[in-house]
C-alpha positions as MATLAB code, in Angstrom:
seq = 'MDVIQLQRRFIDYTSSLYREGFLDEQFTQLQQLQDESNPEFVVEVVSLFFEDAEKLLADLSKTLTQQPIDFKKVDAHVHQFKGSSSSIGAQRVKNECISFRAFCEQRNREGCLQCLEQMKQEYYHVKNKLETLFQLEHQILEAGGTIPMTE';
ca = [
       0.276    0.043    0.025;
       1.525    3.205   -0.773;
       1.908    6.536    1.241;
      -1.466    8.346   -0.243;
      -3.392    4.972    0.290;
      -2.382    4.530    4.017;
      -2.941    8.527    4.575;
      -6.523    8.081    3.177;
      -7.135    4.710    5.217;
      -5.684    6.856    8.512;
      -7.929    9.793    7.709;
     -10.979    7.423    7.168;
      -9.724    5.120   10.369;
      -9.913    8.479   12.662;
     -12.781   10.195   11.150;
     -14.612    6.686   12.185;
     -13.578    7.261   15.708;
     -14.910   10.315   16.181;
     -18.290    9.395   14.429;
     -18.796    6.414   16.706;
     -18.104    8.165   19.869;
     -15.010    6.335   20.677;
     -12.940    9.548   20.391;
     -13.589   13.180   21.416;
     -12.107   16.562   21.003;
      -9.623   15.849   23.827;
      -7.883   13.526   21.571;
      -7.582   16.060   18.861;
      -6.377   18.528   21.337;
      -3.681   15.565   22.529;
      -2.743   15.661   19.118;
      -1.650   19.076   18.680;
       0.515   18.802   21.452;
       2.650   16.154   19.679;
       5.671   18.250   17.399;
       8.416   17.041   16.024;
      10.482   17.558   19.394;
       8.403   14.876   21.100;
       6.982   12.796   17.935;
       5.965   10.285   20.501;
       3.617   12.184   22.651;
       0.366   10.688   22.024;
       1.750    7.102   21.950;
       3.155    7.742   25.130;
       0.376    9.321   27.199;
      -1.940    6.693   25.572;
       0.078    4.151   26.763;
       0.213    5.388   30.589;
      -3.572    5.352   30.082;
      -3.256    1.867   29.405;
      -1.563    1.101   32.423;
      -3.382    3.078   34.553;
      -6.948    1.352   33.395;
      -5.746   -2.089   33.687;
      -4.814   -1.383   37.562;
      -7.868    0.364   38.098;
     -10.132   -2.240   36.563;
      -8.226   -4.963   38.410;
      -8.661   -2.177   41.828;
     -12.347   -1.901   40.755;
     -13.100   -5.796   40.108;
     -11.609   -6.517   43.656;
     -13.296   -4.226   45.641;
     -16.117   -5.087   44.437;
     -16.085   -8.606   45.457;
     -14.910   -7.380   48.872;
     -17.946   -7.433   51.575;
     -18.952   -4.950   52.804;
     -18.384   -3.198   49.334;
     -16.488    0.126   50.081;
     -18.988    2.356   47.800;
     -16.563    5.211   48.435;
     -13.446    3.475   47.015;
     -15.160    2.055   44.209;
     -16.187    5.855   43.470;
     -12.770    7.288   43.847;
     -11.530    4.176   41.666;
     -14.424    5.248   39.051;
     -13.658    9.133   39.369;
      -9.965    8.399   38.505;
     -10.374    6.154   35.927;
     -13.146    8.856   34.380;
     -10.546   11.729   34.662;
      -8.142    9.838   33.000;
     -10.403    8.574   30.215;
     -11.391   12.189   29.694;
      -8.047   13.452   29.435;
      -7.202   11.480   26.303;
     -10.726   11.567   24.721;
     -12.034    8.299   25.274;
     -15.466    9.464   24.919;
     -17.538    6.246   25.541;
     -15.429    5.055   28.342;
     -15.877    8.561   30.138;
     -19.432    7.954   29.473;
     -19.814    4.795   31.256;
     -17.907    6.138   34.455;
     -20.675    8.865   34.822;
     -23.009    6.000   34.671;
     -21.012    3.583   37.184;
     -20.740    6.546   39.708;
     -24.465    7.052   39.719;
     -24.624    3.465   40.955;
     -21.906    3.896   43.600;
     -24.168    6.886   44.759;
     -27.254    4.521   45.079;
     -24.964    1.801   46.844;
     -26.389   -0.531   44.412;
     -23.832   -3.546   43.923;
     -25.710   -5.030   40.711;
     -25.702   -2.060   38.852;
     -22.279   -1.815   39.959;
     -21.018   -4.822   38.529;
     -23.247   -4.379   35.399;
     -21.418   -1.119   34.555;
     -17.746   -2.555   35.223;
     -18.706   -5.019   32.822;
     -19.647   -2.155   30.207;
     -16.869   -0.024   31.052;
     -14.286   -2.643   30.539;
     -15.749   -3.595   27.022;
     -15.689    0.115   26.178;
     -12.055    0.641   27.544;
     -10.832   -2.466   25.394;
     -12.699   -1.419   22.328;
     -11.159    1.845   22.454;
      -7.931    0.239   22.840;
      -7.869   -1.842   20.371;
      -9.236    0.964   18.276;
      -5.935    3.236   19.519;
      -3.732    0.630   18.969;
      -4.734    0.016   15.332;
      -4.603    3.868   14.693;
      -1.050    4.009   16.082;
      -0.303    1.158   13.676;
      -1.577    2.775   10.670;
       0.676    5.720   11.902;
       3.772    3.410   12.160;
       3.139    2.124    8.532;
       2.868    6.191    7.109;
       5.932    6.922    8.874;
       7.831    3.354    7.722;
       6.482    4.306    4.390;
       8.223    7.749    4.227;
       5.098    9.637    4.811;
       3.699   12.075    7.396;
       0.680   11.915    9.795;
      -2.494   13.888    8.174;
      -3.895   16.332   10.804;
      -7.530   15.372   10.930;
     -10.132   17.857   11.852;
];
């Protein structure tokens, strides 16, 4: 595949991530912070998000199995996850966190467990999508092209 085709594919794929609600304008702002002096900035920030997310999801799973459930602790984890997902523009994950926090306030264990599963699903979706996006970026650069800016 030539550079032009890869760039077109990148633009189409990126557009679909916004259109389908996986990403929001915060991701665009993150991309705008990347420059020649730090060409891996977005990948590094998102990789840190992935590491934190894995730990938070494990902590949430563990906290929700303990009796009695410490809903304040659960809410603190969800609040942290909401902030980190919001900071990279992971819109669907952020929205799940909002729903999750409502169940925490109600001290609704079943609602929290359902939200946790939905949050995990959205997290793994966006992780997979972003990894694919980064692979496309890598292919473009390897082919000697530049990453096109999307709006």
